[in-house]
N, C-alpha and C positions, 0 to 999 in steps of 0.2 A: 285697671287702665286698659283702654282699647289698644289693639295691636297697631303697628305702624301702618299697615295697609288699610285698616278700617278707618283710622284717623285721616289719612290722605283721601280716601274715598268720600268721607263726610265733607271734608274741606272743598273738594272739587265738585261735589254733587254728582258723583258717578258710582257705579257698582264696585264693590270690593273685588269682584272677580276680574274686572278690567285692570284694577291697580296691581293685583297679584300677577296677572299675565305680563303687564308692562315691566314690573320689577324683575320678572324672570328673564325677559329679553335684555334689559339693561345689565343684569348680572352676567349674561353670556357675552357682553361686549358690544351689543347692538347700539347704534347711535340713534339719537332722536330723529334726524331726518329720515333715516332708513325705516324706523318703526312707524313714523307718521305716514310715509308714502307707501310702504310695501307690506305692512303687517296689520292692516285695518281689521281684518277678521279676528285677529288674536286680541287686539286692544279694544274692540268695540268702536272703532273709528275715532279714537281720541286724536285731537288735532295737535299741531306742534306746540301751540301755546300751553295747552293742558299738560302735554308731556314735559315741557321745560319746567313748569311749576311742580309737577310730580317729582321730577328729578331733583330739584332744589330742596323740596320738603323731605324727600327721602334721605338726602345727605344730612340735613339738619337733625332729623329724628334718629338716624343711626348714630350721629355724634352724641345725641342726648342719651341713647341707650348705652353707649360705651361709657359715658360719664356716670350714669346711674349704677352700672356694674362696678365701676371703680370705687364709688362712694360706699356702696353696700359692703364691698370687700374690706375697705378700710375700717368701717365701723365694726364689722364682725370681728376683725383681728384685734380690736380693742376690747372685745367682749361686751359691747354695749348695744348690740343690735337686738332690740325687742321686736315682738310681732307687730306692735302698734307702729313703731318707727319704720319697720320694713314696709308696712302697708302705705304709710305716708309717702315714703320715697318712691314706691312703685306707682303711686297715684300722681306724682309731680309731673306736670305737662310742659314745663318750661325750664330752661337752664337756671334762671333766677331762683325759681322755687326749689330746685334741687340744691343749689348752693346755700340757700337760707336754712334748709333742713340739716345740711352738713356742717354748718358753721360751728355749733357747739362741740363737734367731734373732730374738727379739722386741726391737724397738728399745727401748732403755732409757737412762736417764741415765748419765753417765760414772761408771763404778764404779771402786772401788779396784783391781779386777783389770785393768780396761782401762788405768788409769794405770800399773800395774806392767808390762803388756805394752809400752806405749809406752816404758817405761824399759829395755826389753830384757831383762826378767827371765823371760820364758817358757821359754827354754832351761834356766835354773836349775831351774824347777819340774819340767820334764819329766825332767831328769837325775836329780834326787833321787827322783822317783817311779819311774822306770824302773830305777834302780840304787841301792837303799838302802844299799849297802856304802860309798858315798861319804860323807865327813864333811861335814855341812851347813855348819858354820862355815868350814872350809877352802875348800870349793867356792864358797861365797858371796863370798869375798874377790875372786874374779875378776870379780865383777859390780858392784863398788863404782864408782859414777860420780857424782861430786858435781854435775856439770852437769845430770844427770837427777834430782837430788834423792836419790840413793842414797848416803848419806854413809858408811855402814859395812856390815859383814856382816849385822848385825841388820836393818837396813832392807831389805837384799836378800832376806833370808829371809822377812820380813813380806810383801813383795811377792809372792814365790813362793807363800807360803801362800794369799794372796787369789786367785791364779790357780787353784790346785788346788781351793780351796773352791768357787769358781764352777763349775768343771768338774764336781766331785762333785755339787753341788746342782742342776745342770740336766740330770741324767740321767733321762729319762722312766721307764725301767724301775725305777730305784731309788726314785723318788718314788711310783710305783704300789705297789711292794713295801712301802715304809714306811707308807703310808696303810693298806694292808690289814692289816699287822702290828699297828699301833696300834689300828685300828678293832676288831679281834677280841680284842685282849688288854688294851686300855686301860680305865681307869676314870675317870669324871668325878668329880672331887673339888671340892666346893663349900664355901665358908666365908663367914662374915660379915666385912665390913670393920670393923676395930676402931673402936669408938665409934659404930657404926650400929645397935646392938642394939635400942634403943628405937624409933628412927625406922623401922626395918624389921621391926617385930614381926610383920607379916603374912607375912613370909618366913621365920619362925623355924624351920620344919621343914627349912630348907636351910642353917642356920647351920653345921652340921657334917654334911655329907651326902656319901656315896660310893656309886656304883653303876656297873655295867658300862656303858661308853659306848654300845655297840650296842643296849642294852636300855632306854635312857631313853625312857619313853613320851612321847607328844606333849604332854600337858598339863604334865608336869613340866619337860620341856625348855623350853617357852615361858615357864613361870613363872621358871625359873632365868635365862633370857636377859633377861626383864624385870627381875628383881632386879639383874642386873648393869648393865643400862642405867640403872636408877634410882640406881646408886651404892651399893647395899646389899650385894650379893654379889660375890664373886670366884670364879673357877673355874680349874681346870687339869686337863689330861689326864695321868694318871699310869699307870705300868705296875706292877701288882702291889703289892709292898711297897716301891715306889721310895722311896729315901731323899731327905730334903730337903737333904742334904749335896751340894752341886753338885760337890764334888770326886770323888764316886763316878760312874763311867761310866754313862750312860743305856743301856738295852738297844738303843736304836736305833743307837747308835754301833757296836755289834758288827755290826749289819746293814750299815752303811755300809762298815765296814772289810772285811767279807767280800765285799761287792759289788765293791770295788776291789782285792781281793786284797792287803790291807795286814795284815801280821802282825808282831808284835814278836818277832823271832828274835835279838835282840841285835846286829843290824847297826847301823852308825853312824847311819843316817838313820831307823831304825824308830821311835825315840821322837819325832822331829820329825814324822814322817808320822802317828803316832797323835794327836799334838796337832792336826794339820790336820783329822783326822777329828772330833776333839772340837769344834773350832771350827766345823766345817761343820754339826754338829748344833745346837750351842748358839747360834750366831750366825745361821746362814742358814736352817736347816730347821725347828727346833722350833716357832717361832712360825708359820711358813708351814703346817706340817702341822696344828697345832692349829687354825688358822683354817680350813683346808680341811675338817677333820673336824667342827668345830662348825658350819660351813656346811652340811655334809651332815646333821647332826643337826637343824639349823633347817629345812632343806628338807623333810626327812621329817616333822618335826613340823607344819610349815605345811600340807603336803599332807594329813596326817591331820586336822588341825583344820578345814581347808576341807571335807573329806569329811564330817565330823561336822556341820558347819554346813549343808552342802547337803542331807544326809539329813533333818535336823530341819526345815529350811525346806520341803522337799517334803511332809513329814507335816503341817506346819502349813497350807500352802496347800491341801492336799487334805482338810482337816477337813470333816466333814459339814455342809452348809448347812442352816439351819433352813427356808429356802425363802421364798417370797413371802407372808410373814405380817406383818401390822401390828405394829410393834415400838416400844416405848418405850426410848430409849437414855438411860442415866444416867451422867454423868461425875462420880463422887463427889468431894466436897471438904468440909472442915470450915468454917473461917471464911469461905471464899469461896463456900460453898453448893454445891448439887448442880445441875449444868447438865443440862437436859432437852432431848431432841430426839424428836419424834414422826415416825416414818417409816412410810409406807404400804407396801402389799404390793409396789409396784414399785420401792421404794427412794427415792421422792421425799420431801422434807421437807414434812410436813403442818402442822407447828407446832413451837414451841420455847418454852423458858422457864427458870426457875430456882426452886429450893426451898432453904430454910434450916432443915432439921430438926435440925441438930446445933448444938453450942455455937459461938458464944455466943448465937445467937438462939433455938435450941431450939423451932422451930415444927414439932414432930412431928406433932400431929394435923392442923394446917392443911395440911401437906405430903401427908399421906395422903388427905385429902379432895380436894386438887387433883389428885392422880394418879388418883383414882377418876373424877373428871370427865373427864379426858383419855381414860382407858381406855374409858369408855362412849361418848364422842363419836366416837372414832376406831376403835372396835372392836378395841382392842389385844389381842393374844394372847400376846406375849412381852415380857418386861422384861429388857433387857441392861444389866448393871451392870459398869462398869469396875473393874479389880482393883487400883487404886492406893490412895492414902490414903483412909480412911473407907469402904473397900469393904464390909467386914463390917457396919459400922454401917448403911450404906445398904441392904445386903441384908436386915438385920433390919427396916428400915423397910418394905421391900416385902413381907416376910413378914407384918407386921402388916396391911398393906393386904389381902393375900390372906385373912387370918383374918376381917377385918371384912366383906369383900365376896367371899365364896366364889363367888358367882354370876358373877363376872368370869372365873373359870377361867383365871387367869394362870399362866404358867410363868416363873420367874425364873432367870436364868443369869448367872453371873459370867464376864465376857469379858476376855481379855487386851487391855489398852489400849496395849501396847508400840508405839511409833511413831505413836500417834494425834496427839501434839503436833507431831511432825514433819510429818505430813500437814496438820494444821490450819494451820500457818504456811507451807505450800508455795504456790508460784505456781499450781499446778493447783487447789488447794482454793479459792484466792481467785477463780479464774475459775468454778469449779463452784458455789460457794456465796458469791457476792459480798455478799449481803445479811446474812450471818450473822457474828457475832463469832467470833474465833479459838477462844474457849473452847467455844462451842456447836458448832463444827465437830467438835471432839473427840467430843462426845456423838453426833453424826451418824455418825461413823466407827465408834464402838463398836456402835451398833445395826446398821449395815450389815454389819459383819464377822460378826455373828451370822447375818444373813440369807444372806450369801454370802461366806465368808472369802476365797476366791480373788479375786473381783471387787473387793473392797475393799483387800486387802493388796498388790495389784499397784500401787496408787497410791503405795506407800512404797518407797523404795530398799531392796532386800533386806537390806543390811548393817544397816539400822536396825531390822529386825524382831528381831534380837538373840538368835537361838537357837543361837549358836555359841560356840566357845571362843577367846578372844584374837583376835577378828576385827580389832582395830586393830593387831595385831602381825605379821600375816601379809602376804604379798605382796598388795597391793590390786588389782593387775592380775589376778592369778590368781584371787583371791577373787571379784572382780566377774564374771569370765568364767564361773566355775563357777556362781555364783548366778543369773546371767542365763540360763544353760542350764537350770537347774532350773525357773525361772519359765516359760521358753518351753515346756518339756516339759509342765509342769502345765497351763498355759493351753490348749495345743493338745490335750492328752489329754482335757480336759473338754469343750472346744468353747466357742464364744462366740456369744451371741445378737446378731446383726447390728443389731437394732433397739433394743437397750437398752444395749449395751456402751459404756463410757466410753472416752475416748482412751487412757488408760494400759493398759486391758485390750486394746483393739484393737491397740495398738502391739506387743504381745507375740505376736500371731498370726503364724504362719509367713509370711514374705515381706513383712510390713508394717513400717513404722517410724513414728515419732512424726508426721512430716509427712503421710504418707498416711492414718494413722489420723484425724488432724484433718480431712483432706479428706473422709473418709467421714462423719464426724459433721456437718460443714458441709453436705454433700449431703443427708443425712437431715433436717437442720433446714430446708433450703430446699425440698425436694421431697416430704417426708413419708416414711413408713416404706417400707423395701424390701419388695417383694412377690416378687422373683425374684433369684436370685444373679447372673444375667447383668447386672443393673443396675449391679453393681460396675464394669463396664467403662466406665461413664459418669462415674465418679469421676475427678477430675483426677489425673494422674500414676499412675493404676493401670492398667497395661497388661496384655497377655496373659500375660507371664511372671509378674508379681505375682499375677494372678488364678489362675494355675495353682498357685502355692505356697499361696495363702490360702483359696481358695474352699471346700475340703473341711472346713475348721475353723470356718467361719462358718455359723451356723444362722438360718433364718427360720421362726419358730414357726408362723405362720399364712400361709405363702406360697401362691402359686397352685400350685406344684409340690410335692407331698408329700415328694419326695426332698430338697427344700431344708432340711428340718428334721432331716436325717440326716447322717451322716458320709460317705455315698456321694459321691464326687467327681463334679462335673458331667461330666467327661470319660468317666465310666463309666455315665452314665445309660442309654446304649444297651444295656448288659448287662441292666439291670433290665427295660428295654422288651422285650428278647429273651425274657426269662423269662416276662413277661406274655403276649407274643404266642404263644409256644409252648404255653402252658397255657390260652390263650383266657380270660385274666383281665385286669382293669384293674390298672394299677400301684398305685392307692390300696388295692385289695383284697388285694394281696400283703402290705402292711405290717401286721405284727403277727400274721399267721396262722402261728403257730409250727409247727403240725402239718404244714401244707402245705410250708412252707419246709424242714423237716427231711426231708421225703420227696424233695427234689430231689437229683440227683446233680450236684455242681458241675462235674464234668468235661464235662458236656453243654454248658456255656456258656463254656468256655474259647475265647478267640480269639487271633489273632496278637498283639494288643496287650495283652490281659488274661489272665494266666495263672491257674493254679489257686489260689495264695495270695490273689490279689485277689478272685476269684470267691467264695471261701469267706468272706472278710471282708464282701463285699457281702451275701451271704445272711444272715450273722450279724447284720449291722446292720439288715436289713429286719425281722428278728424283733423287735428292740427298738430302734427308731430313736431316735437322739439320747440314748441312755441315759447317765446320769451315773455315772461310775466311782467316785464318792465314796461313802463308807459312809452308813448311815442315821443321821439326827440323834439324838444322845444328849447328855446333860449330867450333870455331877456334882452330887449333892445334899450340901452341906456340913452337918455335924452342928450342930444347934441348940446354942448355948451354948459351942461350941468355936470361939473367935474369936482367941485370942492364944496365944503359946507357953505361958503359965502355965496355960492351960486343958487342956493335954495331959497325959495320964498314960500311963505304959508299960502296954501291954496293950490300949489302946483299938483298936478296929477302925473305920476310917473310910473313906469314899469320897473319891476325889480324881481329879484330872486330871493326866496326865503332861505336864509342861511342856518337858522337855528330856531327851534320851537321849545319854549319853556312852559312852566305851569302858569305863568302870568301873561303870556303873549308870544309874539313871533318877531324875530329880528329879520329885517329885509335889507339886502344890498341894493342900493339905488345908484351905485356908481360914483360915490363921493368919498371913498376910502373910510367910511364910517357907517356902520349899519344903523338903520332907524328901527324904532320899536313900535309895533302895532300892539297896543295893550289889549288884553283879552276882551275888554269891554268895547273895543273898537274893531273887532274882527267881523262882527255880524250884527244885524238888527235884532236877532233873536238871542236868547240866553245861551252862552257857551260855557259848558262845564269843563271841557278839555280842549285847549287850542288845537290839538292834533285832529280833532273832529272836523276842523275847518281847513287847516293848512298843514303841509309837511315840508321838511327840508327839501329844497330843490324845486318847489312849486314856483311858477311864474305868476306874479300877481300885480294888479293895479293898486296903487296906494295914493292917498292924498297927504301932502305935507301939512301938518297941523301946527307945529312949532319947531323952531330951530334955536338952539342955545349954543352959539359958537364958542364962548369961553369954556364951557364944560363939555363941548363936543357931544351934544345930544340932539337927536331928531325924533320928534313924536309924529307918528304916522297913523292913518286910519284907512281901513278898507271899506268904510262906509262913505260913499261918494257925496252924500248929502250933509255930512258933518261940516261945520264951518269952523275955521281957525278961531281960536279964542274961546270956543265953547268947551266946557269941562266935560270930557268923555270918559275920563278914567282917573285913577289915583296917580301918584307920582310915578314917573317912568324910570325903570332901571337904566343903567348906562349901557354902553356898547357891548356887543356880544362877541368881540374878537377873541380868538383862542386864548389859552390861559397858561401861566406858569407861576411859580411860587413867589417870585420877586417882582418888583416893579410897581404893582398896584394891588388893590385889595382882591384881586382875583382875575384880572384881565391881562392877557398878553397883548403887547403893543403890536400894531401892524408895522410893517417896514416904514421907517421914517416917521412914525407917529410919536407924539409926546405923551408922557404919563398923564392919565386923566385925573383931574382934581374933582373933589366933591362927590356927592352921591345923590341920585334922584330917588331911589328907593333902596338905598343901602349899598354897601360895598359888595354885596352878593352879586349884583347884576354884572359887575365886571367879569365875574368868573363864568358867566353863562356865555362861554366863548364860542364864536363861530369858526369852524374850520375854514370857512370860505375866505377869511381874511387873516387868519391866525398865522402864527409865527413861523417864519422861515429862519 
């Protein structure tokens, strides 16, 4: 078997030397962002995607090796470890294969086969198998033993059958063969449990559903599994036109018989052996194989769902920031009023309050006048409106404000409030904003996430942001690991202002954790703002190793050393100083001089410690120090008068914001409290393999309304402006993409004030493809 490093190298298509070097860095505690950015010479310039894959495969293969060692030890202790078996176990390249090989030796409860062996029936089983010409009844008479509980020939044959069944069912080669056979030829047949039709209406697309097992997509697999867990659906794996008549042989039985060379040639024991094969499949293997294969379906579906979640989370975290502009944050509500937070350009709370423009108080004009006072006093530039209940009504209120007082020059933006309530009630929010009520904290979060989405969203557990599918149904360990990696990559890719960053943001920086991040903030509060990166070494528990990992990602905007506001690592300041000295210039004069920097030959500054990739990165960084990789700030303008589903008409062209991207299309918020779906076939005139090649969460797009189904709350959209309503452009459209929770519907969390959705356009799965932009407060 290949070594771990050689296997990973082959899978990634890189040199084993690169993998070994990376593993060495990971073993030393280096993070992926640090390795990707500052250790390119060592890894051969592996990028962050390759490094994340390497890290995940390394974890899996190490777990595999640990399990291999445990199995070898267990079999060796039993005195049954042959050279041939050892070789097979060492060659096993998956956990399934390892467990198949271990199955005959795995300690288990006392089985019927073991009882039969103890009764002396093993020779009978072997005799009938080795020589089918012998008469089973007659041969079994010689094994009747009342003292051992074998009262007659039938009991003896039953015991022999159990012995052969266990032998047949614990053959690793056969198990692998059967799994492969059924995986490629099987179909997943789903049906509703009788009497559950009304209760499970949200799953009705699966009441009578059949499709090839290996082709079941992630979202359908998870919906079916959820329907089964909720007691609505039942499923089975069938082969082709497999009959429901259990008297008919299953195709797998032929495979078992062929593997063990059992044929019905009319010999005395052939019929009995065929029955053993039948029992082996029906009693021992059918449920086990189905469980294994559905586990494979689930594992694949979970992996895909987690990938979708991670990709959308990354897009959401890297949304363009509005920047340090004074912002009025509005958390809409009807009877409870609109909570208001006034946030200055640095993100600090400058004031707060509440308005009651909607029913029952209807203080419309009074609310407008109050907002005008706030906007003048605090020089407000942006108004951030949460997208929950009363969002469009509150947006209309702000529109009236803008019409009455155009001199205020306000921009109004509807902002996702997903997770804002979770932040508001969190321990961190209580420490950060102790003087504010929980409801006002939500308005603060809405305003800040417009100013800097990344800095604000890191305060919320990634799973609560809700841009995934069935996040409550997948492996929570794997989900958390994947999402944490996304957050880490985003935070370090953008960089963090050392003098303004919160504890949650700092804790995501390479090498830092919650405790050290708190120590940094405490040091800042006690000693004033940082003026030099080297001051970090004075922070409690922040030693040289942590400094090495973190320093390059921490920026000091107005520090004494101009390089401290760049991504140049302090360890490489000498390279910049060498460039300045050789060209008789000051370091500060190098920064931003694009023409001069482009004239440099990076090879002239390569040293034993810093190779060509690092020097190139340094020169590029000097050209635009501390540049933000996020896009330019834009926002969607919702159509006036289009506020509910009933306002929509086929053929309308509207602007909207992409809230969630799935494997079958993109959900778009067009301002009617219900996201519409642009099916993958309607994203472009050219073939689209992956919707994320066309759109990402947060993109502002133009869409045409193709169909509106008010009773089922569905909107079909197209990004192809020449499509005409009524034309078939795609298959059935999944339902809304609102955030998700386990109860309420087949996978969709209701927006504030919404009703549970009924029906399914492409199955209950679509409800779980929930958009954080409208999801649950």
